[in-house]
C-alpha positions as CSV (number, residue, x, y, z in Angstrom):
1,X,-53.8,-1.2,-3.1
2,X,-52.6,2.4,-3.4
3,X,-52.0,4.3,-6.6
4,X,-48.2,4.4,-5.9
5,X,-48.2,0.6,-6.1
6,X,-49.7,0.7,-9.6
7,X,-47.0,3.1,-10.7
8,X,-44.3,0.9,-9.2
9,X,-45.6,-2.1,-11.2
10,X,-45.6,-0.1,-14.4
11,X,-42.2,1.5,-13.6
12,X,-40.5,-1.8,-12.9
13,X,-41.4,-3.0,-16.4
14,X,-40.1,0.2,-18.1
15,X,-37.0,0.2,-16.0
16,X,-36.1,-3.4,-16.9
17,X,-37.1,-3.0,-20.5
18,X,-35.4,0.4,-20.8
19,X,-32.0,-1.1,-19.8
20,X,-32.3,-3.6,-22.6
21,X,-32.5,-0.9,-25.2
22,X,-28.8,-0.2,-24.6
23,X,-27.7,-3.8,-25.2
24,X,-27.0,-5.2,-28.7
25,X,-26.3,-8.7,-27.3
26,X,-26.7,-10.4,-24.0
27,X,-24.0,-10.3,-21.3
28,X,-24.5,-13.8,-20.0
29,X,-22.7,-13.2,-16.7
30,X,-24.7,-10.2,-15.8
31,X,-27.9,-11.9,-16.9
32,X,-27.1,-15.0,-14.8
33,X,-26.4,-12.8,-11.8
34,X,-29.7,-10.8,-12.1
35,X,-31.8,-13.9,-12.8
36,X,-30.2,-15.9,-9.9
37,X,-30.8,-13.0,-7.5
38,X,-34.5,-12.6,-8.6
39,X,-35.1,-16.4,-8.5
40,X,-33.6,-16.7,-5.0
41,X,-35.4,-13.6,-3.7
42,X,-38.7,-14.8,-5.0
43,X,-38.2,-18.3,-3.6
44,X,-37.2,-16.8,-0.2
45,X,-40.2,-14.6,0.2
46,X,-42.5,-17.4,-0.9
47,X,-41.1,-19.7,1.8
48,X,-40.7,-17.1,4.5
49,X,-43.9,-15.0,4.1
50,X,-46.4,-15.8,1.3
51,X,-46.8,-19.5,2.0
52,X,-47.2,-19.2,5.8
53,X,-49.5,-16.2,5.5
54,X,-51.7,-17.9,2.8
55,X,-52.0,-21.3,4.5
56,X,-52.8,-19.6,7.8
57,X,-55.9,-18.1,6.2
58,X,-56.9,-20.6,3.5
59,X,-55.8,-23.9,5.1
60,X,-54.8,-27.1,3.3
61,X,-57.0,-26.5,0.3
62,X,-54.6,-23.8,-0.8
63,X,-52.2,-26.6,-1.8
64,X,-54.5,-27.7,-4.7
65,X,-54.4,-24.1,-6.1
66,X,-50.6,-24.0,-5.7
67,X,-50.5,-27.1,-8.0
68,X,-52.9,-25.5,-10.4
69,X,-50.7,-22.4,-10.6
70,X,-47.7,-24.6,-11.3
71,X,-49.5,-26.3,-14.2
72,X,-50.9,-23.0,-15.6
73,X,-47.4,-21.6,-15.7
74,X,-46.1,-24.6,-17.6
75,X,-48.9,-24.1,-20.2
76,X,-48.3,-20.3,-20.5
77,X,-44.6,-20.8,-21.0
78,X,-45.3,-22.7,-24.2
79,X,-46.7,-19.4,-25.5
80,X,-44.2,-16.9,-23.8
81,X,-41.1,-19.0,-24.7
82,X,-40.0,-18.7,-21.0
83,X,-39.5,-15.0,-20.9
84,X,-40.8,-15.0,-17.3
85,X,-37.6,-16.5,-16.2
86,X,-35.3,-14.7,-18.5
87,X,-35.1,-17.1,-21.5
88,X,-33.9,-15.4,-24.7
89,X,-34.2,-17.7,-27.6
90,X,-33.3,-15.2,-30.3
91,X,-33.5,-15.5,-34.0
92,X,-35.2,-13.7,-36.9
93,X,-38.8,-14.3,-35.9
94,X,-40.3,-11.2,-37.5
95,X,-43.6,-12.9,-38.3
96,X,-46.6,-11.5,-36.3
97,X,-47.5,-14.9,-34.9
98,X,-44.3,-15.0,-32.9
99,X,-44.9,-11.7,-31.2
100,X,-48.6,-12.5,-30.6
101,X,-47.6,-15.9,-29.0
102,X,-45.0,-14.2,-26.8
103,X,-47.3,-11.4,-25.7
104,X,-50.3,-13.7,-25.1
105,X,-48.4,-15.9,-22.7
106,X,-46.7,-13.0,-21.0
107,X,-49.8,-10.9,-20.6
108,X,-52.0,-13.8,-19.3
109,X,-49.3,-14.6,-16.7
110,X,-49.1,-10.9,-15.7
111,X,-52.8,-10.5,-15.4
112,X,-53.3,-13.6,-13.3
113,X,-50.4,-12.7,-10.9
114,X,-51.9,-9.2,-10.6
115,X,-55.3,-10.2,-9.4
116,X,-54.3,-11.3,-5.9
117,X,-52.0,-8.3,-5.5
118,X,-55.0,-6.0,-5.7
119,X,-56.6,-7.7,-2.7
120,X,-53.6,-9.3,-0.9
121,X,-53.6,-6.6,1.8
122,X,-57.1,-7.8,2.9
123,X,-55.7,-11.1,4.1
124,X,-55.6,-10.8,8.0
125,X,-52.3,-12.7,8.3
126,X,-50.3,-10.4,6.0
127,X,-47.9,-7.8,7.5
128,X,-46.3,-6.3,4.4
129,X,-47.1,-6.8,0.8
130,X,-44.3,-9.3,0.0
131,X,-46.3,-10.5,-2.9
132,X,-46.0,-7.1,-4.5
133,X,-42.2,-7.0,-3.8
134,X,-41.7,-10.4,-5.4
135,X,-43.6,-9.3,-8.5
136,X,-41.6,-6.1,-8.8
137,X,-38.3,-8.1,-8.6
138,X,-39.6,-10.6,-11.1
139,X,-40.9,-8.0,-13.6
140,X,-37.6,-6.3,-14.3
141,X,-35.6,-9.2,-15.8
142,X,-38.8,-10.4,-17.6
143,X,-39.1,-7.0,-19.2
144,X,-35.4,-7.0,-20.0
145,X,-35.7,-10.4,-21.7
146,X,-38.8,-9.3,-23.7
147,X,-37.1,-6.2,-25.1
148,X,-33.9,-7.9,-25.9
149,X,-35.7,-10.8,-27.6
150,X,-37.7,-8.5,-29.8
151,X,-34.7,-6.5,-30.7
152,X,-32.6,-9.5,-31.5
153,X,-35.5,-11.0,-33.6
154,X,-35.5,-7.9,-35.8
155,X,-38.7,-6.1,-34.6
156,X,-38.8,-2.3,-34.9
157,X,-38.3,-0.1,-31.9
158,X,-41.9,1.1,-32.2
159,X,-43.3,-2.5,-32.0
160,X,-40.9,-3.3,-29.1
161,X,-42.1,-0.2,-27.1
162,X,-45.7,-1.0,-27.9
163,X,-45.2,-4.6,-26.6
164,X,-43.4,-3.3,-23.5
165,X,-46.2,-0.8,-22.8
166,X,-48.9,-3.5,-23.1
167,X,-46.9,-5.8,-20.8
168,X,-46.5,-3.0,-18.2
169,X,-50.2,-2.5,-17.7
170,X,-51.3,-6.1,-17.5
171,X,-50.4,-6.7,-13.8
172,X,-52.0,-3.4,-12.7
173,X,-55.1,-4.3,-14.8
174,X,-55.3,-7.6,-13.0
175,X,-55.0,-5.9,-9.6
176,X,-57.7,-3.3,-10.5
177,X,-60.0,-6.0,-11.8
178,X,-59.8,-7.9,-8.5
179,X,-60.5,-4.8,-6.5
180,X,-63.6,-4.1,-8.6
181,X,-64.7,-7.7,-8.2
182,X,-64.3,-7.4,-4.5
183,X,-66.2,-4.2,-4.3
184,X,-69.1,-5.7,-6.4
185,X,-69.1,-8.8,-4.1
186,X,-68.1,-11.0,-7.0
187,X,-64.9,-11.9,-5.1
188,X,-65.2,-12.9,-1.5
189,X,-62.4,-12.9,1.1
190,X,-62.3,-16.7,1.1
191,X,-61.2,-16.7,-2.5
192,X,-58.2,-14.4,-1.9
193,X,-55.8,-17.1,-0.4
194,X,-56.8,-19.4,-3.2
195,X,-55.9,-16.8,-5.8
196,X,-52.6,-16.3,-4.0
197,X,-52.1,-20.0,-4.1
198,X,-52.2,-19.9,-7.9
199,X,-49.5,-17.2,-7.9
200,X,-47.4,-19.2,-5.4
201,X,-47.5,-22.2,-7.8
202,X,-46.5,-19.9,-10.7
203,X,-43.6,-18.3,-8.8
204,X,-42.4,-21.7,-7.6
205,X,-42.1,-22.9,-11.2
206,X,-40.3,-19.7,-12.3
207,X,-38.0,-19.5,-9.3
208,X,-37.0,-23.2,-9.4
209,X,-36.5,-23.0,-13.2
210,X,-34.1,-20.1,-12.8
211,X,-32.2,-21.7,-10.0
212,X,-31.9,-25.3,-11.2
213,X,-32.0,-25.4,-15.0
214,X,-28.7,-26.1,-16.6
215,X,-29.2,-25.2,-20.2
216,X,-26.4,-22.7,-20.2
217,X,-24.1,-25.1,-18.3
218,X,-24.3,-28.6,-19.5
219,X,-21.4,-29.8,-17.4
220,X,-23.3,-28.9,-14.2
221,X,-20.3,-27.1,-12.8
222,X,-20.8,-24.6,-10.1
223,X,-21.1,-21.1,-11.5
224,X,-19.7,-18.5,-9.1
225,X,-21.7,-15.7,-10.6
226,X,-24.9,-17.6,-10.3
227,X,-24.1,-18.7,-6.7
228,X,-23.3,-15.1,-5.7
229,X,-26.7,-14.0,-7.0
230,X,-28.5,-16.8,-5.2
231,X,-26.8,-16.1,-1.9
232,X,-27.5,-12.4,-2.2
233,X,-31.2,-13.1,-3.0
234,X,-31.6,-15.4,0.0
235,X,-29.9,-12.9,2.3
236,X,-32.1,-10.0,1.3
237,X,-35.2,-12.2,1.6
238,X,-34.1,-13.2,5.1
239,X,-33.7,-9.6,6.0
240,X,-37.4,-9.0,5.4
241,X,-38.2,-11.1,8.4
242,X,-37.0,-8.3,10.7
């Protein structure tokens, strides 16, 4: 994994979080569009690239780790309040335990998804680092939601920037840790597809939650903004096949 990829991961967080500093309240239509696009794109590259590549190397046992990743993500979202898929449950939660809970869930998720990114290029079946691209697309709305949630909850700008900075380094830290483990022969090549399987499970949970939850639309009516984002995300993911 090159140094430019580390900067991309950090930059994506600050880009998404930086935009949120200019918002005093959520624009639900824009947020729905961005989240629908990111969810569809992530689901697309998982189905088109990451699952075939990972199963080609790891075999059927990868499936058990996909399920494990799905369960881990459910547990982590109890801490992070669902920020990974753009949930913004705002209120005046200025007590420190709220921020600690949010950051614990978000940082654990980011560190775990970063580990396979650091060694993903070592998988023989991979052609491009689609896992990295999926994480980049996923990071921006997550950072946006984090900053907006902290602002709406009354946290100071200093605390918000500090939380954003910590969040930005967790995925690169996970990637760097995996590379060090591989160099020290703690992590072997057979373990890489299993680690990717955990991230697949996590991403499947996040993507399907974004695309299918109906909290903002109890009537289950078709939202044209959301549909446009989904179609765009699928189209761009299909374009990566060429």
